[in-house]
N, C-alpha and C positions, 0 to 999 in steps of 0.2 A: 207247408215248407216250400220253398222256391226250387223250382226246377230250372229255370231259365231267367236271365236278367240281361238286357242289352241297352245300352245308350247310342241314341243317334244324335249327331251333332249337325244341326240344320241351320244353314244360313237363309235369312229372310231379308228381302230387300223392301225398304219402306217406299211407298208411293210418294210421299213428301218428306223432306228431312224433319227429323223431330229436334225442336230446340229445347234445352234446359239451360240451367245457370252455369253447368259445368261442361256440357257436351253438346255437339250437334250430331245426331245419328242419321246415317243413310242406309246401313245395314245392321242386322241384328242376329247374331248366333245364338241359337238356343239349343237346350238340351232336352230331348225326350226319352223317357224311361219307358220300357217295355218289360213288363215282369209277368212271368207264367208260373203257376204254382204246380205241385205235383198232381194235383187232381184236374189240371188243364184249365183253370181259370185265369184270364188275363187281366191285368190292371195296369194302367198307365199313368204317367204324371209328367210335369215339366219342371225343369230346373231353370229358373229365370233370372239368375244372376247375369250381369254384363261381362263383356270381354275385359275391362279394366276396372278397378275398385273405385269408381268415381261415386257410386251410389252408396253401396256398402263394401265391407272387406271382400265379400265374396266375388268370385268370377267364374266364368266357364270352367277354366282349369280346375279351380278349387272343387266345384260341382262334381267333376269327374273323379278327382282324388279322393274326395269324401265318399263318393259311391263305392268306390273300390274297398274302402274301409267297411262301410255299411253291409255290403254283401257279405263280407267275411264274418261280420257280427251275426247276421241273420241266418247264415247257413245252419241247416238243420233244425231251425226253430219254428214252432208252431206260432204263427203271426196273426197279429189283429192290429186295426189303427189304434186301439186303446193301449195295447201293450208295446208298440213300436218305440215310443219315447224312452221306456225302461231299457229296451234292447240296445239303443245307441246312446245312452246317457254317458258313456266313456268319452264320447266325440264332444269336444268342447265347441259351443257355437254351430256355425253352418247351418243356419235355419232353412235357407233356401234349398239346399240339397236334402235336408231332412223332410221338408215340405213335399218334394217331387215324389220321395219314396211313400210318405203317408197318403198322398192322393192316390197313389196306385193301389195302396192297401184298402182305401175306401172304396174303390171301384170293385176290388175282389169281394169284399164283404157284401156290397150290394147285389153282385151277381150270384153269390151264394145263397143270398135271401130271395132270389128270383125276383129281384126289383131293379129298376133303374137307379142310378145315383141320385137323381132328382126325388124319386119317391122315397129312397132310403133316408135321406137327410130332412125330408118334409119341407123341401124348398118350394117357394112360390112360383108363379107363372110370369110375373112381370118384374123388371127392375127399372126403376126410375134412373136415368142417367144424365150426368151433367157433361160438359164439353171442355177440353183443355186446349188452349190457343197460346202457341209462342208468339211472344211480340217481336214482330219484323218490322218491315216497312208499315208506316202508321195507316196508310190508306187500306192496305191489305188486312190489317189487324181489325180496323173498324169494320170492313166488309164481313170478316169472319164472325164478329160478335153479332152483327146484324143478322146474319144468316142463322146463327146459333139461336137466338132469341125467337126468329120467326119459326124455326123448326121445334120449338117447344121446350128448349133445355133450361132447367130451373136453377142450374148453377153453372158458372163459367170460371175456370181456372186459368189464370194468366201466369206464363212462365217466361222468365227473362233475366238477364244478369242485372244485377243491382243499379249499375249506372245507367241503364235504359229505362228503367221502370218508372221513376217519379215523372219525368216529362210526358211519357206516353200515357200514364194514369190520369193526368190532368185533362188531356184530349179526350180520352176515353169516357171519363166522367162527364165532360161537357156535352158528349154525343148521346150517352146513356145514363142519365142521371139515377135510374132506378134500377138498373141492371144488377142481377144478384153475383157480384164479383168476388173473387178471392184471389190471392197471389201465392205462389209457390217459390220458395227462395232456395230450396235444396241446400240449405245449411251455408249459403254464400253471403250471408249478411255480417259477418264477424268485423270486417273492416269498415262498417257504416256507423256514423255517430248516432246517439240518441234522438237527436233532432231529425235525422232522416226517418227514423221509424215513427216519431211524432207526426212527421208529414204525413206518412202512409195512414196513420190513425184518422186523418180527417176524411179519408175517401169513403167511409162507411162500408168497409169491406166485410164479408162473412167471416172471414179469418185470414191470418198470416201463417202459411205452412212452413214449418221447419227453418226459422229464421237463421239458426246458428247450427254449427256442426253437432252430429249426434250425441257427443259426449259432453256437451257444454250446459249441464243442468243448471248450475248456479246463475250463468249469465242470462239463461233463458228464463229462470224464474224472476230475476230482478227486471228483465224487459217487461213480462207479462204484468208486473206489478205496476208498471208505468203506462200501460196501454189500455185502452177501452176495447180495442179489437181483440177477439180471442186468438189466442196462438193454438195451432193445431201441431202436433208432433207427428212426424212420420219416420224418418230414419231413426229416431232416438228410440222407437219402440219396436222391440224384438221379442217380447214376452209380456205375460200379465203382470210380472214383477216390475217391468219398466212403467207400466201404467199406474201401479201403485206408487212408484217413486214420483212420478209426475204430479200425482195428486197430492202427495205428502209435502212436495217442494212448491206446489202451486206454480208449477212451471209451464202449464198449458191447461186449456179447458176442453179440447176436443182432441181425438187420436184418429189418425187415418189407419184403418185396419186393411193390411195386406196380407192375407193368409200365408202367401209363400214367404213374406218377409218375417213373420213371426213363427215360422216352423211348421205350418200346416193348419187344417180345419180345426183340430182339437184346441190348439192355443188361441185361434181366432175366436172360437165359441167361449172360451173362458174369459177373454177381454170383453166380448158383447155382454156377457152375464155379470160383468163388474159394475155395471150401470153407468159407466163413463160415456158421455156423448161421443159418437162415432160415426164415420162414414167409411165407405169402402173404396179402396184405390186399386189401380192396376199397375202393371209393370212393362207396358209395351210388349206383352207376351204374345204368343200365337194364340189361336182360338182353343187350344187344348187346355192350356193354363187359364184362359179367360173364361171358359165354361165353368171350370171348378170354382173359380172366384166369384163368378155370377151366381152360382148356387148359394153361396154364403150371403152375397149382396141381397138376394131376394127374401132372406128371412126379415121379420119385423124387427124395428128397433133404431134403424139408421136415421141420423139427425138430417141428413142431407142426401141428396142423389149421388149415386156411385161415379166414380172417375173411370168408366168404362166405355168402350166403343164397339160397334159392330165389326165383323171380320173384313168388310169392306173399306174399313176406315184407314188402316195402317199398311198392310202389306200387299205386294203385287200377287202372291200366292200364299194361301193359308192351309191349314192341316186337319180341318175337320171335314167329315163328309156332309154336314148340314151348316148352312151359313147362319151366323148370328147377326141380325140387323136391328138398327135403332131406328124408329119412326116416331116423330113427334116426342122426342125425349124419353120414349119408352123402349125397352127391349123385351120382346116376348121370348121365353126360355122354352126351347124344344123339350118335349118329354126325354128324348133319348138322342144321344150323339155318338159318334165313334171316330176315332183318328182315321184318316185316309193314308193307311200304311204305304200303299203304293206310291203315293205322292211323298210321303216321308223318306221311304228308300230312294226315290228318284232325286230328291233334293239333298239328302245327307252327304256331307263332305267327309264324314268319318262314322264308322259303326264300331262300337266298342263292345265286345262280348265279356261280361262280368262273370257269368256262370252259365 
C-alpha cells in the first residue's frame, strides 16, 4: 500500500533547440513521481507528456490531474505492476500518466526482491543507439550527419516540416549515398500529394515514420500499399491492440515502441511479444524516464537501433546520480542508478503532495 506520493514539476533547458514537424522545443517541463509504500520502499517514474498536445492528447496538466485520480484508486490497495492496469482501468486513456506510476511500481517490486531494476527485468548491458537530427541549415545538417556516421551510429532519423524535406534529402543523399537514413513526419504529411511521398520513396529510406495523424488508419494503409519504403507507426500506437489493427489493415510494417506512450513496460513487452518488427523510441525525457526506456531497449528483438541519447546530449542539467553516455553508437547501461533528489528539489517549480 502507498504511504506517500509526490509529484515534482521540473523544467529542464535544452542545450540546443529540438526541431520537430510541429514544434521547436527550448525547454521541457517534466513530471517526476516519488512513491513510498507503507513498508518504506521507494519507487519513481517520469510522466513524459509535453506542455501542449502537439504529440498526443496528454499534457503536463493531464498527467497531474490523472495522478490525482490514480492515487485515489490505489489508496489502501496491495499493489504490483501486474495488477496496476486492473486498478486503474476505469480511467480511459492517459497512457503516459499510467506509465509513470507503473514504472514506480516496477522499481518497488525490484527493491522488494533485493534486486536492481536492471536485474529484475533481465535487461542487457548495451543498447545500440541511432541519432536524431533536425534539418536546419543544410551545411549544419550535413556536418551533423557526417559526425553521427563517424561516431558509429547505424540509424539516422531526420526531422523536419514537409516543405523543407525533399530539397534537403536530395542534397543529403548526394553527400551520403549509403547512410542509413529515415524520416519522421510526426503526422504532418496530410497535406502532401501522393507524388510527394513517391518522391520520398526514391531515397532508399529505412522507413517513413508516422506520415499522417494518429487516427488516419485508412489513409495510412492506402499510402503503404503505394510505397516500397516501410511505414513505421509511432503516435498511432498506444497499445498492443493498435498494433493488431495496423497489421490487419496493413497500415505499416514497423512500430516505434515507447513504453511511456503505450502505458508502461507491461504493454511494451506485450507488443514486443507480438512478433511485429519494432524499435524503441524516446520522448526527450530526463534521464529518469530514459533509463527505464533503455532497460526495455536492451532486450533482444529490436529491428533497428534505439532512438535514445546520453544524458549530456539534451539538457543543461539532468536528474540521475549516474550519467548515461553514448560512445561509438553504443550506450552502456549502469547496473544501478538513482534520482538525484537534491537536484530535483532544487530545480522543481512545484511539488504536489498527492498522499
